[in-house]
N, C-alpha and C positions, 0 to 999 in steps of 0.2 A: 698355490698361494692364495687364490680366491677363497677356497674352503677355509684356510687358516684365518683369513680376515673375518669371515662370517662367524667362526667359532669364537674368536676374540671378542667380537661385538656382543654375541649372546652371553659370553661369560661376564663381560662388564655389566650388562643389564642385570644379570642374576645377582651379581655382587651388590648392586645398589637397589635391588628390589623392584626393577622396572621391566616392562615387556621389551624384548629385544626383536629386531627385525634385520633381515639381511640387507643392509644399506650402509652407505659410507658413514663411518663413525666420526663424530666431531672431535676436535683436538682442543685441549684446555691449556692455557698459559697463565701462570701467576706473575703479575707485573710488579708487585711490591709487597713487602712484609716487614716485620721488625728486624733489627740487627741480629746477626747470628748469636751474639752474646749481649745481653741487656739486663738491666735491673728493673725495667718496667713490667708491671703485671698486666698491662693492656697490650693487645696485639691486633693490628688492622691489616687486612689483606685486600688487594685489588687484583682482579683477574678478568680474563676475556676468553672467548672461544673463537674457533675458526669460521664460524658462520653467523648470520643474523638470526634474531628471534630465538636464540637458544636460552634455556634455563640452566640452573646449576644446582648441584647437591654438594654439601660440604661435610667434612668429618674432622673432629679434633681428637687427637690421641687415641685413635682406634675406635671411636664411637660409631654408631650406625649413621650412614649418610642421611642428611636431611636437607630439604629445600633451603636455599639461601640466595642472596643477591650480593652483587659487588657494590661497594666494599663491605666486607664482613669483619665485624669487630668482636673480640672476646675480652672480657674484663675479669678482674679478680683472680688471675691465674696463679698457680702455686709456683714456688721456686723449683727449678728442675728442668728437664728436657721435655720438649713438646714437638708434635708433628701435626701440621695442617695439610689436609688433602681436599681437593675440589675436582669435580667431574662435570663437564658440560653434557646436556641432554638436548638433542635436536627435536624439531617439531614432530617427528615420527616416533619419538621415544627411544631413539638410539643413543646409547651412553658411550662416552669416552671410555674405552676399556683400560686405559692407562692414566688414571687420574693424576693431575699435577700435584706435586708434594713439596712441602717446605718445612724444614726442621730448624729449630732455634732453642737456645737455652736461656732461662731466666736465673740470674745470680741474686743472692741476698744483697740488699743495699747496705753496705758497710760505711759508716761515716769515717772521716779522717781521724787519726789518733789525736789525743789531747795535746796541748802545748807542754813543753818541758816543765817538769815539776808538778804536773797535774795528775789526776787519776780518773779512770773511767769505772763507774759503777752501773750495773744493769739491775733492774728491779721488776718483779711481777709477783702476783699471788694467784691463787685459785687455778692450780696447774694441771695435774695429771689424772686423767680418767683411769678406772681399773679395766683397761682394755689393752690389746696388743699394740695398738697404734700410738706412737709417741705424741705428746702434746705438740700443737702446731708451732710453738715457739722454740722447739728443741733445736732445729737446724739454725735458726737465727742466733740462738745462744752460742752455738758452736762456731758460727762464722764471724761473730763480732768480738774483736779484741777487747779485753776487760781486765781490770785489777780485782774486782770483787763482784759478787752477785747477792742481792738481797731477795730472799724468798718470803713473801709477806703473808704467810699462813695458807692453810688448805693446800698443802703441797701434794697430798695424795688422797684421792677419794676412794670409797665413801667415808670410811672410818679411820683411815690412816693406819691400817694394820701392818704388822711387820712383814707379813707375806706379800701384801700389795706393794709396800715400799720396795721390797727386794725384787719383785717381778716386773714392776712398771716404772716407778720413779728412778730407781738406780740405773737401769740400762738406758734411760731416756735423758732427762735433765742431768742425772748423776754422771752420765758418760760425756755429755756435752760440755760441762764445766766441772773442773776438779773440785771435790768436796773441800779442799784446802782454801778455795776461794768463795765458798758458800757460807752465808750468814743468815740463817733462817729465823723466823718467828712462828710459833704455832698458831693455827686457826681453830675455829670450832669443830672442823672435821678431824682435827688431831686431839679430840676430846679426851681419849684415854691416855694419851702421851706415850704409852708403851712402845708402839711402833715407831713413832716419831723420834723419841729419845734413843731407842735402840739403833735406828738407822744412823743418826747423827753422831752417836757416841764414838769417840776415837777417830772420827773421820774429818770433822771440821777443824779449822785452825784454832777457833775459840770454842770452849765447851758450850754447846747450844742448850744443854740441859743441866746447868749447875745445881747443886744442892743448896736450897735457900731455906734455912730453918724457919724464917719468919713469914714465908709465903709458899703456897703450893704451886706457884707458877714459875716459869723460866724467865730469866732476865740476864743480860750481859751487855758489856760495852766493847768497842773495838775501834781501831784507828785505821784510816786509809788516807794517804796524802796528808793534807793539812786539816782534815776533818776528823771528828769523833762521832760515831753513831751508837745509838742505844736501842737494843731490841727488847721488846716487852711482850707479855702475854695478856691480851684483853679479854680472855675468858672463853667459855665453851657455849655460850648462848648463840642460837641461830639468828636472834633478832637484834640484840644490842650488846655493847661491850663496855668495860670499865676497867680501871686499874684498882688493885687492892691498896689499902692504906700503906702496907709495907713496901709495895713496889713504887708507890708515889713518893714515899719518903726516901727510898733508895735513889730514885731518879733525881730528886731535888738535890741530894747530897753529891751525887756524881757530877751533875751539871755545874754545881757550885765549885767543884774542885777541878774542872776541866782546864787544860792549858791551851786549848785550841779556840780560835775565834768562832769557827763555823761548827754548828751542831745539827745533826739529823736524828730524828726519832721515828721508829716504826713499830706498829702493831697491826693486828688484823682488822678490827672494826673501825670504821671511819667516824669521826665526830660529825662531819657534814656529808650528806649524801642524799640522793633520791633514786628511785627505781624500786626493785623488788625488796631491797633493804633500805630502810630509812636511816636518819641520823641517830647516832648514839648520844643522846642528850646528857647522860650521866658523865660523859667525858668533859663536859663544860667546866666542872670544878677543877679537874686536872689541868685543863688548858689555862684557867685563870690563876691557879695557885702555884703552878710549877713552870709550865712551858713559856708563858708570857714573861714573867719576871726573870727567868733564867735565860731569856733571849735565844730560844730554840729558833732555827731558821727554816726547817723543812720537816713535815710530817708525811710519811708514806703509809698507805693502807691498801687493803684488798676488800674481800667480802662481797662487795657488789661486782658482778661479773661484767665489767665495762671499764671505760676510762673516764674519769672526771677530774678536772683541774680547777682548783679554787684560787681566788685572789688571796692576798694576805688577810688572814681571818683572826678576829678576837674570839673570845669564848662563845659568843652568841651571834656572830655575823661579821661582815667585812670590817676591817680595821687597817688603815694604812701602816700602822706600826705592829701589825700582827704577823701571823705565821702562815706560809703557803702550805696548803694540803693537796696531795695528789693521790687519787685512787687508781691503782693499776691492777684490777682484777681480771686481766686479759691473758693469763698464762696458758690457758688451753682447755679448761673444763667445759665451758660453753659461754655464750654471750647473751646478755639480757638487757632489756630496755633501760635507758637512762632516766626515764620519767621527766616530769616537769622541772625545769631549772630552778633550783633554790637560789636565794640571794647569795651573791658572791661567786657563783660558778661561772668560769670564763670559757671553758671548753669541755666538750663531752662527746663520746661516741660509743656505740655498741656494734660498730662495723667490723672492727679488726682485732684479731688476736695480735699480741705484740709485747714488746719490752719497753720500759722506760730507760733511756740512757741518760746518765748524769755525768757531765764533764766537770769535775770538781776543781775549784781554784782555792787559793789561800784566802780570798776575800769574797767568794761567791760560787756560783755554779751556772752552767747552761743545761737545759733539759731538752730532750727530743724523744718523742714517741716513735719507735721503730716498728712498722707493721710487719707481721709475719704473714698475714693474709689481708686482703682488701687494700685500700689505698689511703686510709686516714692517717694523718700525722699531726703533730703539734710540737711547737718548739718555743724557746724563749730563754731569757737570762735573768738572774736575780743576784743581788748583792747581800751578803750576810748582814744581819742586824747589828 
């Protein structure tokens, strides 16, 4: 038995990359950790050893053991199963051959369902890389009950080819949310439209690529709950967006004929923004000539790979009688700086991939940013104009 103890001590030392000696091995105990099932992406562990002046080495999810102290905190953890291990090391370099272990699971945080008669819409843009790994928001999309999903352009990088849509977007976002609930708008990375239109044709509940003889761009409207939404194409430029005269006239006519009080509009390029992509100033005329007089309530955009929420905005800045704009370019491609805050911006972050959840009512909506990574969130309520 003595030889067995020596061998175990030496084995534990080798496991942790430390010199082993034939001496009594310390014992490690974990005193506290996160709940076995939690929605928190932060975990803190407290632990102790069987003797004084011992040091510790920690490992998360099979990583190499590294020096640590109690308490040990991890932040920004992903949804899924995790295992923490810790081993004490005594003053002679003898390692606990059986590190203490703690397993727990992080669940996606799912908000409560909407009140009776309401509807839940999830939204994000700038989504899927041309790689085997699904976008970070895929699991959150799968886990969050919803009535509809708005994809605000740049669904598939880099050029939105048919092959990339079939290989990456379809088995990821396309599997997480039925296409029948998907209401996309194209972005500048769907510049050729062939892959985008080919992927959506016959799959979405509303034709996402209708033939529009007066415009080379895609546009359509749809209803959910007590709201009407309008999807438009703001162009293929990497720097700025605009609506064509034909699309502007179509939107004006459809808003005028709408039977619902609450109206939402979305396209890829934002009117107001900061960061690697600035504001699309050409959209000011569309804002002034159509969106404001027709009493649009909400504008959603992507393009900037971050989250930016603005106050009620007029064509050129804050206006208490204006329209709220929210950028949700957090679908999964990457995250980029939000830059210096422009006038009217109320919240912004490039910390978290995630989805915007809209709980729609007949007279307004509640919004909440749901993080798929990180801890940033943002929420509030608005009444329709």
